[in-house]
C-alpha positions as CSV (number, residue, x, y, z in Angstrom):
1,M,-11.5,-82.2,-95.9
2,S,-9.0,-80.9,-93.5
3,D,-6.7,-82.6,-91.6
4,D,-7.1,-79.4,-89.2
5,G,-3.5,-77.5,-89.2
6,G,-1.2,-76.0,-91.9
7,G,-0.6,-72.5,-92.2
8,G,-3.3,-72.2,-89.8
9,E,-6.0,-74.3,-89.5
10,G,-6.4,-76.7,-92.4
11,N,-3.0,-77.1,-93.8
12,S,-1.1,-79.4,-92.8
13,T,0.3,-83.1,-93.5
14,Y,-0.2,-86.6,-92.1
15,G,-0.3,-90.0,-92.7
16,H,2.5,-92.6,-92.7
17,R,4.8,-90.3,-91.8
18,A,5.3,-87.8,-88.9
19,F,2.9,-85.0,-88.9
20,E,4.1,-81.8,-90.5
21,R,2.9,-78.4,-90.3
22,S,3.0,-76.6,-93.7
23,R,4.5,-73.2,-93.8
24,S,2.0,-70.3,-94.7
25,H,2.5,-70.0,-98.4
26,F,1.0,-65.8,-98.0
27,T,3.1,-64.0,-96.0
28,D,2.8,-60.7,-97.3
29,R,2.1,-58.1,-94.4
30,I,-0.2,-55.7,-93.5
31,T,2.3,-52.5,-92.0
32,A,1.7,-49.0,-91.0
33,D,4.1,-47.9,-94.3
34,G,2.4,-49.9,-96.5
35,R,5.9,-51.6,-97.8
36,D,4.7,-54.9,-99.1
37,G,1.7,-52.9,-100.7
38,W,-1.1,-53.4,-98.0
39,P,-0.8,-50.6,-96.1
40,V,-3.1,-50.4,-92.3
41,T,-6.3,-49.6,-93.5
42,A,-9.8,-49.0,-91.6
43,G,-12.2,-51.2,-93.0
44,R,-10.1,-52.8,-96.1
45,Y,-9.4,-56.0,-95.1
46,R,-11.8,-58.6,-93.7
47,L,-10.5,-61.2,-91.2
48,V,-12.0,-64.6,-91.7
49,V,-11.5,-67.1,-89.0
50,S,-13.1,-70.2,-87.3
51,R,-14.1,-70.0,-83.8
52,A,-12.7,-73.7,-83.7
53,C,-9.4,-73.1,-85.1
54,P,-7.0,-72.4,-82.1
55,W,-4.5,-70.4,-84.7
56,A,-7.5,-68.3,-85.8
57,S,-8.6,-67.8,-82.4
58,R,-5.2,-65.8,-81.7
59,A,-6.2,-63.4,-84.1
60,V,-10.1,-63.1,-82.6
61,I,-8.6,-62.5,-79.2
62,S,-5.9,-60.2,-79.9
63,R,-8.5,-57.9,-82.5
64,R,-11.1,-57.9,-79.6
65,L,-8.1,-56.8,-76.8
66,L,-6.7,-54.1,-79.0
67,G,-10.7,-52.9,-80.1
68,L,-9.8,-53.3,-84.0
69,E,-13.3,-54.8,-84.2
70,D,-14.5,-51.9,-86.4
71,A,-11.0,-51.4,-88.0
72,L,-10.9,-55.1,-89.4
73,P,-14.2,-56.7,-89.6
74,M,-14.4,-60.3,-89.1
75,A,-16.4,-63.5,-91.0
76,I,-16.6,-66.7,-89.2
77,A,-16.9,-70.0,-91.2
78,D,-18.8,-73.2,-90.4
79,P,-16.6,-75.3,-88.1
80,V,-17.5,-78.3,-90.4
81,Q,-15.4,-78.4,-93.8
82,D,-16.5,-80.1,-96.8
83,D,-14.2,-81.0,-99.6
84,R,-13.6,-77.3,-100.6
85,S,-12.6,-76.7,-97.0
86,W,-14.0,-73.3,-95.2
87,R,-17.2,-72.1,-95.9
88,F,-19.4,-69.6,-95.3
89,T,-22.6,-71.4,-94.3
90,L,-22.8,-69.9,-91.0
91,D,-24.6,-66.9,-93.1
92,P,-27.7,-66.3,-95.1
93,D,-27.6,-67.6,-98.3
94,G,-24.3,-69.9,-97.5
95,R,-22.3,-66.4,-98.6
96,D,-20.1,-64.2,-96.8
97,P,-22.2,-61.0,-96.9
98,V,-19.2,-58.5,-97.5
99,L,-17.3,-60.4,-99.6
100,G,-19.8,-62.6,-101.6
101,I,-18.2,-65.6,-102.0
102,R,-19.4,-69.0,-100.8
103,Y,-15.8,-70.6,-100.0
104,L,-12.5,-69.3,-98.6
105,A,-10.9,-71.1,-101.1
106,E,-12.3,-68.5,-103.6
107,A,-10.5,-65.7,-102.3
108,Y,-7.1,-67.9,-102.4
109,E,-7.9,-68.5,-106.1
110,R,-8.2,-64.9,-106.9
111,R,-5.0,-64.1,-105.4
112,E,-3.1,-67.5,-106.8
113,P,-4.8,-69.6,-109.4
114,G,-4.1,-73.4,-108.5
115,H,-2.1,-72.0,-105.7
116,P,-0.2,-74.8,-103.8
117,G,-1.2,-76.2,-100.3
118,G,-4.3,-75.9,-98.3
119,V,-6.6,-73.3,-97.4
120,S,-6.2,-72.1,-93.9
121,V,-7.7,-69.8,-91.4
122,P,-6.8,-67.0,-90.0
123,A,-6.9,-65.8,-93.3
124,V,-7.0,-61.5,-94.1
125,V,-8.8,-61.0,-97.4
126,D,-8.4,-57.7,-99.6
127,V,-12.6,-56.4,-99.4
128,P,-12.1,-54.2,-102.9
129,G,-10.0,-56.8,-104.7
130,G,-12.0,-59.9,-103.3
131,A,-8.0,-62.0,-103.0
132,L,-6.1,-63.1,-100.1
133,V,-3.8,-61.1,-98.8
134,T,-2.3,-63.4,-95.9
135,N,-2.5,-66.7,-94.0
136,D,0.5,-66.0,-92.1
137,Y,-1.0,-67.5,-88.5
138,Q,2.4,-66.7,-86.8
139,R,3.0,-63.2,-87.8
140,L,-0.7,-61.7,-88.0
141,T,-1.6,-61.0,-84.6
142,L,2.2,-59.4,-83.8
143,D,1.6,-57.2,-87.1
144,L,-1.7,-56.4,-85.3
145,A,0.0,-55.6,-82.1
146,T,2.4,-53.7,-83.7
147,E,1.7,-52.3,-87.0
148,W,-2.2,-51.3,-86.5
149,T,-1.6,-49.2,-83.3
150,A,-3.0,-46.1,-84.8
151,L,-6.4,-48.0,-85.2
152,H,-6.3,-49.0,-81.6
153,R,-8.7,-48.1,-79.1
154,P,-8.0,-45.9,-76.4
155,G,-6.7,-48.0,-73.2
156,A,-5.4,-51.0,-75.2
157,P,-2.8,-53.2,-74.0
158,D,0.5,-53.6,-75.1
159,L,0.6,-57.6,-76.5
160,Y,4.3,-57.1,-77.4
161,P,5.9,-54.9,-75.5
162,G,9.1,-53.7,-76.7
163,P,12.0,-54.5,-74.1
164,L,10.3,-58.0,-73.6
165,R,10.3,-59.6,-77.1
166,D,12.9,-61.4,-76.6
167,E,12.0,-63.6,-73.7
168,I,8.3,-63.7,-75.5
169,D,10.1,-65.0,-78.8
170,A,11.6,-67.5,-76.7
171,V,8.4,-68.4,-74.8
172,M,6.2,-68.7,-77.4
173,A,9.1,-70.9,-79.5
174,D,8.9,-73.2,-76.7
175,V,5.1,-73.3,-76.2
176,Y,4.6,-73.4,-80.5
177,E,6.8,-76.5,-80.6
178,D,5.6,-78.4,-77.6
179,V,2.1,-77.6,-77.1
180,N,0.6,-75.7,-80.1
181,N,1.6,-78.3,-82.5
182,G,2.7,-80.9,-80.2
183,V,-0.8,-82.1,-79.3
184,Y,-1.2,-82.3,-83.3
185,R,1.8,-84.3,-83.8
186,A,0.5,-86.9,-80.9
187,G,-3.2,-86.7,-82.4
188,F,-2.2,-87.5,-86.2
189,A,0.5,-89.8,-85.1
190,T,0.7,-93.2,-87.2
191,G,3.1,-95.0,-85.2
192,Q,3.2,-95.9,-81.6
193,G,6.8,-94.4,-81.0
194,E,6.1,-91.4,-82.8
195,Y,2.9,-90.9,-80.9
196,E,4.8,-91.6,-77.4
197,E,7.8,-89.1,-78.3
198,A,5.2,-86.2,-79.3
199,C,2.7,-86.8,-76.2
200,A,6.0,-86.5,-73.3
201,G,7.1,-84.0,-75.0
202,V,3.5,-82.1,-74.6
203,F,3.7,-83.0,-70.9
204,R,7.4,-82.0,-70.8
205,R,6.6,-78.5,-71.7
206,L,3.5,-78.3,-69.5
207,D,5.1,-79.4,-66.3
208,L,7.8,-76.5,-67.2
209,L,5.2,-74.3,-67.7
210,T,3.5,-75.3,-64.5
211,S,6.8,-74.3,-62.5
212,R,7.0,-71.1,-64.7
213,L,3.3,-69.9,-63.9
214,A,3.4,-71.0,-60.3
215,R,5.5,-68.0,-59.2
216,Q,3.9,-65.3,-61.8
217,R,0.5,-65.1,-62.9
218,Y,1.3,-64.2,-66.8
219,L,4.0,-66.1,-68.7
220,V,6.5,-62.9,-69.6
221,G,6.2,-59.7,-67.4
222,D,3.3,-58.7,-65.3
223,T,0.5,-58.2,-67.8
224,I,-0.9,-60.3,-70.7
225,T,1.2,-60.8,-73.6
226,E,0.6,-62.4,-77.3
227,A,2.8,-65.6,-75.2
228,D,-0.3,-65.7,-73.4
229,I,-2.8,-65.8,-76.0
230,R,-0.8,-68.7,-77.7
231,L,-1.1,-71.0,-74.7
232,F,-4.6,-70.1,-74.0
233,T,-5.5,-70.9,-77.0
234,T,-4.2,-74.9,-76.8
235,L,-5.2,-75.1,-73.3
236,V,-9.1,-74.4,-73.6
237,R,-9.2,-76.8,-75.8
238,F,-7.3,-79.1,-73.9
239,D,-10.1,-81.3,-72.0
240,A,-12.6,-80.9,-74.5
241,V,-10.4,-82.3,-77.2
242,Y,-6.6,-82.9,-76.9
243,H,-6.9,-85.0,-73.7
244,G,-9.5,-88.0,-75.5
245,H,-9.4,-86.7,-79.6
246,F,-5.6,-86.6,-79.6
247,K,-4.9,-89.2,-76.5
248,C,-2.7,-86.1,-74.7
249,N,-4.1,-87.9,-71.7
250,R,-1.3,-88.2,-69.0
251,W,-3.1,-85.5,-66.8
252,K,-6.4,-83.4,-67.8
253,L,-6.0,-79.8,-67.3
254,T,-8.8,-79.8,-64.6
255,E,-6.1,-82.0,-62.7
256,N,-3.2,-79.4,-62.8
257,P,-3.9,-77.0,-60.1
258,V,-1.4,-74.2,-61.9
259,L,-2.4,-74.5,-65.4
260,W,-5.9,-75.1,-64.5
261,A,-6.2,-71.6,-62.3
262,Y,-4.1,-70.0,-65.0
263,A,-6.5,-70.9,-67.9
264,R,-9.8,-69.9,-65.9
265,D,-8.3,-66.3,-65.0
266,L,-7.1,-66.1,-68.5
267,F,-11.1,-67.3,-69.6
268,Q,-12.4,-64.9,-66.9
269,T,-10.5,-62.1,-68.9
270,P,-12.7,-60.1,-71.2
271,G,-11.3,-60.6,-74.8
272,F,-10.6,-64.4,-73.6
273,G,-13.7,-66.7,-72.3
274,D,-16.5,-64.5,-74.5
275,T,-14.8,-65.7,-77.6
276,V,-14.7,-69.4,-76.8
277,D,-17.2,-71.4,-78.4
278,F,-16.8,-75.1,-77.4
279,D,-19.8,-76.0,-79.7
280,H,-17.9,-74.9,-82.8
281,I,-14.4,-76.7,-81.3
282,K,-15.7,-79.9,-80.4
283,R,-17.9,-80.3,-83.8
284,H,-14.9,-79.4,-86.1
285,Y,-12.5,-81.9,-84.5
286,Y,-14.7,-84.7,-83.7
287,Q,-16.5,-84.2,-87.4
288,V,-14.0,-83.4,-89.7
289,H,-11.4,-85.8,-88.3
290,S,-12.8,-88.8,-89.5
291,G,-9.6,-90.4,-89.6
292,I,-9.1,-90.2,-86.3
293,N,-12.9,-90.4,-85.3
294,P,-14.8,-92.0,-88.1
295,T,-18.0,-92.5,-86.4
296,G,-18.2,-88.3,-86.2
297,I,-19.9,-88.8,-82.7
298,V,-19.1,-85.2,-80.6
299,P,-19.1,-86.1,-76.9
300,L,-21.1,-84.6,-74.3
301,G,-18.7,-83.7,-71.9
302,P,-16.2,-82.5,-70.6
303,D,-18.7,-80.3,-67.8
304,L,-18.0,-76.6,-68.7
305,A,-19.0,-74.9,-65.2
306,G,-15.8,-75.0,-63.8
307,W,-14.3,-72.5,-65.9
308,C,-16.2,-69.5,-64.0
309,T,-14.9,-70.4,-60.5
310,P,-12.8,-68.6,-59.0
311,H,-8.9,-69.0,-59.4
312,Q,-6.8,-66.9,-56.6
313,R,-4.6,-66.0,-59.5
314,G,-4.9,-61.7,-58.5
315,E,-2.7,-63.2,-55.6
316,L,0.0,-63.4,-57.4
317,G,0.0,-59.7,-58.8
318,G,0.3,-58.6,-62.1
319,R,-2.2,-56.4,-64.1
320,P,-4.0,-58.0,-67.1
321,F,-4.2,-54.6,-69.2
322,G,-0.8,-53.0,-67.6
323,A,-1.8,-49.3,-68.0
324,G,-4.3,-50.0,-70.2
325,T,-8.4,-50.7,-69.8
326,P,-10.3,-54.1,-70.2
327,P,-12.1,-53.7,-73.8
328,G,-15.9,-53.3,-73.8
329,P,-19.0,-55.4,-74.6
330,V,-18.7,-58.0,-77.1
331,R,-20.6,-56.7,-80.7
332,A,-24.2,-57.9,-80.8
333,D,-23.0,-59.5,-83.9
334,E,-19.8,-61.5,-82.8
335,E,-21.6,-63.0,-79.5
336,V,-21.0,-66.7,-78.6
337,P,-24.2,-68.3,-78.2
338,A,-26.2,-67.7,-75.4
339,P,-25.5,-69.2,-72.0
340,G,-27.4,-72.6,-71.7
341,R,-26.8,-74.1,-75.3
342,P,-25.5,-77.1,-75.0
343,G,-21.3,-76.7,-75.0
344,N,-21.3,-73.2,-74.2
345,P,-21.1,-72.0,-70.6
346,V,-22.2,-69.0,-68.8
347,H,-19.1,-66.3,-69.3
348,A,-18.9,-64.8,-65.9
349,T,-17.2,-61.6,-64.5
350,P,-13.7,-62.0,-63.9
351,K,-12.9,-63.7,-60.1
352,E,-9.6,-63.7,-58.8
């Protein structure tokens, strides 16, 4: 059973007290100098994700923007878990074809038998040894941007530029506390007061972000940064999941002209919307969270066609990739299901 969170997705606590997100237990870093024993090496590691998970989706987007698909191969877990958590039932014979395991928990056990906490994504596994390296979802994408630079594609954007890091860190801290994690605190609240406080915090921060984004295209500077990735992964799930399932329903994303245009701008940028699988997102939240949705019924809505409509954000200036270039086409083996499948809109070309 998963409660959809923690050190990434699948490792948090709730019940008769306030929702509390667990810290990542395995915080080793994969670095250029290998100081933790894990040097950046093309093909050595496997990134395990769920397309349903906002924390894992950060890594999926960053990896694609930076062109690390060949250097850091990816495994995609089934969005619907069982008692052993994330499973590879999307693959032939129900095993990851590279790691040879049925459950991500097996890699955790190889790293530390009987480890405390749950099994979360994103996770990076050492392919030769089959053991988990890290599930530090907060640090992972920053290291992809700064430690894996030798393996970045030509024209890769700088997602964590040095001169802006203090501002990026401050924005991300507020977004994490009130928005990324705030929707979970509201959704898993077990008391009215607890829920109202969390929900109010979500929309208070969204109102502040609206004011900020009304005058600039991106959160920090004039290009896409890690801060935009982290906000996007919550916004793209907002109307489909958080508005109804987590009761964050003061207003819908589509009812906020600024945030809705900002989210569409990013969605239509290569590397963002082409990684989003609304089918996985909805089935995970509505079928796994039996305490919130005991029937397991997955709603038909919302209508997703609006994600591909013009956003006009280009009028604010800015360059999505700075001096860099957009990523190339999605790898054939990583494409989101074809347009027309329920839950997935056509991924249109960017419209400004």
